[in-house]
PAGU-774413 format. One record per residue (C-alpha): residue number from 1; residue in three letters; x, y, z. Coordinates in steps of 0.25 Angstrom, whole numbers, always signed. Each point is the difference from the previous one (the first is absolute). Layout:
// residues N
<nuza><num>NUM</num><residu>ALA</residu><c1>X</c1><c2>Y</c2><c3>Z</c3></nuza>
...
// end
This chain:
// residues 94
<nuza><num>1</num><residu>MET</residu><c1>-75</c1><c2>+49</c2><c3>-188</c3></nuza>
<nuza><num>2</num><residu>ILE</residu><c1>-6</c1><c2>+1</c2><c3>+12</c3></nuza>
<nuza><num>3</num><residu>GLU</residu><c1>-11</c1><c2>-13</c2><c3>+2</c3></nuza>
<nuza><num>4</num><residu>ASN</residu><c1>+17</c1><c2>-4</c2><c3>-1</c3></nuza>
<nuza><num>5</num><residu>ASN</residu><c1>+3</c1><c2>+6</c2><c3>+11</c3></nuza>
<nuza><num>6</num><residu>ILE</residu><c1>-12</c1><c2>-4</c2><c3>+7</c3></nuza>
<nuza><num>7</num><residu>TYR</residu><c1>+4</c1><c2>-17</c2><c3>-2</c3></nuza>
<nuza><num>8</num><residu>ASN</residu><c1>+15</c1><c2>+6</c2><c3>+2</c3></nuza>
<nuza><num>9</num><residu>HIS</residu><c1>-7</c1><c2>+4</c2><c3>+15</c3></nuza>
<nuza><num>10</num><residu>LYS</residu><c1>-9</c1><c2>-12</c2><c3>+3</c3></nuza>
<nuza><num>11</num><residu>ARG</residu><c1>+10</c1><c2>-9</c2><c3>-5</c3></nuza>
<nuza><num>12</num><residu>LYS</residu><c1>+12</c1><c2>+7</c2><c3>+11</c3></nuza>
<nuza><num>13</num><residu>LYS</residu><c1>-10</c1><c2>-2</c2><c3>+11</c3></nuza>
<nuza><num>14</num><residu>VAL</residu><c1>-1</c1><c2>-15</c2><c3>-4</c3></nuza>
<nuza><num>15</num><residu>GLU</residu><c1>+13</c1><c2>-5</c2><c3>+0</c3></nuza>
<nuza><num>16</num><residu>VAL</residu><c1>+3</c1><c2>+10</c2><c3>+13</c3></nuza>
<nuza><num>17</num><residu>TYR</residu><c1>-10</c1><c2>-9</c2><c3>+5</c3></nuza>
<nuza><num>18</num><residu>ALA</residu><c1>+6</c1><c2>-15</c2><c3>-5</c3></nuza>
<nuza><num>19</num><residu>LYS</residu><c1>+13</c1><c2>+6</c2><c3>+7</c3></nuza>
<nuza><num>20</num><residu>GLU</residu><c1>-7</c1><c2>+3</c2><c3>+13</c3></nuza>
<nuza><num>21</num><residu>HIS</residu><c1>-8</c1><c2>-12</c2><c3>-2</c3></nuza>
<nuza><num>22</num><residu>TYR</residu><c1>+8</c1><c2>-11</c2><c3>-5</c3></nuza>
<nuza><num>23</num><residu>ASP</residu><c1>+1</c1><c2>-13</c2><c3>+10</c3></nuza>
<nuza><num>24</num><residu>VAL</residu><c1>-18</c1><c2>+4</c2><c3>+2</c3></nuza>
<nuza><num>25</num><residu>LEU</residu><c1>-1</c1><c2>+0</c2><c3>-14</c3></nuza>
<nuza><num>26</num><residu>LYS</residu><c1>+5</c1><c2>-11</c2><c3>-5</c3></nuza>
<nuza><num>27</num><residu>ARG</residu><c1>-5</c1><c2>-8</c2><c3>+10</c3></nuza>
<nuza><num>28</num><residu>GLU</residu><c1>-17</c1><c2>+5</c2><c3>-4</c3></nuza>
<nuza><num>29</num><residu>PHE</residu><c1>+6</c1><c2>-1</c2><c3>-14</c3></nuza>
<nuza><num>30</num><residu>LYS</residu><c1>+2</c1><c2>-15</c2><c3>+3</c3></nuza>
<nuza><num>31</num><residu>GLN</residu><c1>-14</c1><c2>+0</c2><c3>+7</c3></nuza>
<nuza><num>32</num><residu>GLY</residu><c1>-7</c1><c2>+5</c2><c3>-9</c3></nuza>
<nuza><num>33</num><residu>GLY</residu><c1>-4</c1><c2>+13</c2><c3>+10</c3></nuza>
<nuza><num>34</num><residu>GLY</residu><c1>+0</c1><c2>+10</c2><c3>+10</c3></nuza>
<nuza><num>35</num><residu>LYS</residu><c1>-1</c1><c2>+13</c2><c3>+5</c3></nuza>
<nuza><num>36</num><residu>HIS</residu><c1>+14</c1><c2>+5</c2><c3>-5</c3></nuza>
<nuza><num>37</num><residu>LEU</residu><c1>-3</c1><c2>-8</c2><c3>-15</c3></nuza>
<nuza><num>38</num><residu>ASP</residu><c1>-12</c1><c2>+8</c2><c3>+1</c3></nuza>
<nuza><num>39</num><residu>ARG</residu><c1>+7</c1><c2>+13</c2><c3>+4</c3></nuza>
<nuza><num>40</num><residu>ILE</residu><c1>+10</c1><c2>-1</c2><c3>-12</c3></nuza>
<nuza><num>41</num><residu>LEU</residu><c1>-15</c1><c2>-2</c2><c3>-8</c3></nuza>
<nuza><num>42</num><residu>THR</residu><c1>-4</c1><c2>+13</c2><c3>+4</c3></nuza>
<nuza><num>43</num><residu>LEU</residu><c1>+12</c1><c2>+6</c2><c3>-2</c3></nuza>
<nuza><num>44</num><residu>ALA</residu><c1>+2</c1><c2>-6</c2><c3>-14</c3></nuza>
<nuza><num>45</num><residu>LYS</residu><c1>-16</c1><c2>+7</c2><c3>-4</c3></nuza>
<nuza><num>46</num><residu>VAL</residu><c1>-4</c1><c2>-13</c2><c3>-2</c3></nuza>
<nuza><num>47</num><residu>LYS</residu><c1>-13</c1><c2>-1</c2><c3>+1</c3></nuza>
<nuza><num>48</num><residu>THR</residu><c1>-7</c1><c2>-6</c2><c3>+14</c3></nuza>
<nuza><num>49</num><residu>SER</residu><c1>-8</c1><c2>-10</c2><c3>-12</c3></nuza>
<nuza><num>50</num><residu>LYS</residu><c1>+10</c1><c2>-5</c2><c3>-5</c3></nuza>
<nuza><num>51</num><residu>HIS</residu><c1>+10</c1><c2>-4</c2><c3>+12</c3></nuza>
<nuza><num>52</num><residu>GLN</residu><c1>-3</c1><c2>-15</c2><c3>+1</c3></nuza>
<nuza><num>53</num><residu>LYS</residu><c1>+3</c1><c2>+0</c2><c3>-13</c3></nuza>
<nuza><num>54</num><residu>VAL</residu><c1>+12</c1><c2>+7</c2><c3>-1</c3></nuza>
<nuza><num>55</num><residu>LYS</residu><c1>+4</c1><c2>-8</c2><c3>+14</c3></nuza>
<nuza><num>56</num><residu>LYS</residu><c1>-2</c1><c2>-12</c2><c3>-7</c3></nuza>
<nuza><num>57</num><residu>GLN</residu><c1>+9</c1><c2>+3</c2><c3>-12</c3></nuza>
<nuza><num>58</num><residu>LEU</residu><c1>+14</c1><c2>+5</c2><c3>+11</c3></nuza>
<nuza><num>59</num><residu>GLN</residu><c1>-5</c1><c2>-12</c2><c3>+7</c3></nuza>
<nuza><num>60</num><residu>ASP</residu><c1>+2</c1><c2>-11</c2><c3>-11</c3></nuza>
<nuza><num>61</num><residu>SER</residu><c1>+13</c1><c2>+10</c2><c3>-6</c3></nuza>
<nuza><num>62</num><residu>TYR</residu><c1>+6</c1><c2>-2</c2><c3>+16</c3></nuza>
<nuza><num>63</num><residu>LYS</residu><c1>+12</c1><c2>-8</c2><c3>-4</c3></nuza>
<nuza><num>64</num><residu>ALA</residu><c1>+2</c1><c2>+11</c2><c3>-15</c3></nuza>
<nuza><num>65</num><residu>ILE</residu><c1>+1</c1><c2>+11</c2><c3>+9</c3></nuza>
<nuza><num>66</num><residu>PHE</residu><c1>+6</c1><c2>-6</c2><c3>+13</c3></nuza>
<nuza><num>67</num><residu>TYR</residu><c1>+11</c1><c2>-8</c2><c3>-5</c3></nuza>
<nuza><num>68</num><residu>ASN</residu><c1>+5</c1><c2>+8</c2><c3>-11</c3></nuza>
<nuza><num>69</num><residu>ARG</residu><c1>+15</c1><c2>+7</c2><c3>-1</c3></nuza>
<nuza><num>70</num><residu>GLN</residu><c1>-9</c1><c2>+15</c2><c3>+0</c3></nuza>
<nuza><num>71</num><residu>SER</residu><c1>+1</c1><c2>+8</c2><c3>+10</c3></nuza>
<nuza><num>72</num><residu>ILE</residu><c1>-15</c1><c2>-2</c2><c3>+8</c3></nuza>
<nuza><num>73</num><residu>THR</residu><c1>-6</c1><c2>+14</c2><c3>-3</c3></nuza>
<nuza><num>74</num><residu>GLU</residu><c1>+4</c1><c2>-2</c2><c3>-14</c3></nuza>
<nuza><num>75</num><residu>ARG</residu><c1>-8</c1><c2>-13</c2><c3>+0</c3></nuza>
<nuza><num>76</num><residu>ILE</residu><c1>-13</c1><c2>+5</c2><c3>+6</c3></nuza>
<nuza><num>77</num><residu>THR</residu><c1>+1</c1><c2>+12</c2><c3>-7</c3></nuza>
<nuza><num>78</num><residu>MET</residu><c1>+0</c1><c2>-9</c2><c3>-13</c3></nuza>
<nuza><num>79</num><residu>ALA</residu><c1>-10</c1><c2>-8</c2><c3>+5</c3></nuza>
<nuza><num>80</num><residu>PHE</residu><c1>-10</c1><c2>+11</c2><c3>+1</c3></nuza>
<nuza><num>81</num><residu>GLY</residu><c1>+5</c1><c2>+6</c2><c3>-12</c3></nuza>
<nuza><num>82</num><residu>ARG</residu><c1>-4</c1><c2>-14</c2><c3>-8</c3></nuza>
<nuza><num>83</num><residu>LEU</residu><c1>-14</c1><c2>+3</c2><c3>+7</c3></nuza>
<nuza><num>84</num><residu>TYR</residu><c1>-1</c1><c2>+16</c2><c3>-5</c3></nuza>
<nuza><num>85</num><residu>LEU</residu><c1>-7</c1><c2>+3</c2><c3>-14</c3></nuza>
<nuza><num>86</num><residu>ALA</residu><c1>+10</c1><c2>+6</c2><c3>-7</c3></nuza>
<nuza><num>87</num><residu>LYS</residu><c1>-12</c1><c2>+3</c2><c3>-13</c3></nuza>
<nuza><num>88</num><residu>GLU</residu><c1>-8</c1><c2>+8</c2><c3>+11</c3></nuza>
<nuza><num>89</num><residu>LYS</residu><c1>+2</c1><c2>+16</c2><c3>+0</c3></nuza>
<nuza><num>90</num><residu>THR</residu><c1>-4</c1><c2>+0</c2><c3>+14</c3></nuza>
<nuza><num>91</num><residu>LYS</residu><c1>+14</c1><c2>-7</c2><c3>+4</c3></nuza>
<nuza><num>92</num><residu>LYS</residu><c1>-11</c1><c2>-8</c2><c3>+11</c3></nuza>
<nuza><num>93</num><residu>MET</residu><c1>+5</c1><c2>-16</c2><c3>+6</c3></nuza>
<nuza><num>94</num><residu>ILE</residu><c1>-12</c1><c2>-10</c2><c3>-5</c3></nuza>
// end
């Protein structure tokens, strides 16, 4: 239960940041990098050693994330959710 609360708090931070920086994040997702993308990866607790891999995955998913009917924050959260290793008890991003 506590682990879920911690994950939900982290997820909320990612959602708020995505809403506040939507236009810049959209551009940086397409480009595959930028300071706002770095910040959202940090908020999501993605290990620094995995940032390049995750940025490439997000860049490759650009159209699916930004040209879909779901809200942007839900799509960004889902993108990070796909990177989440649910089987790990530590609840850490890859």
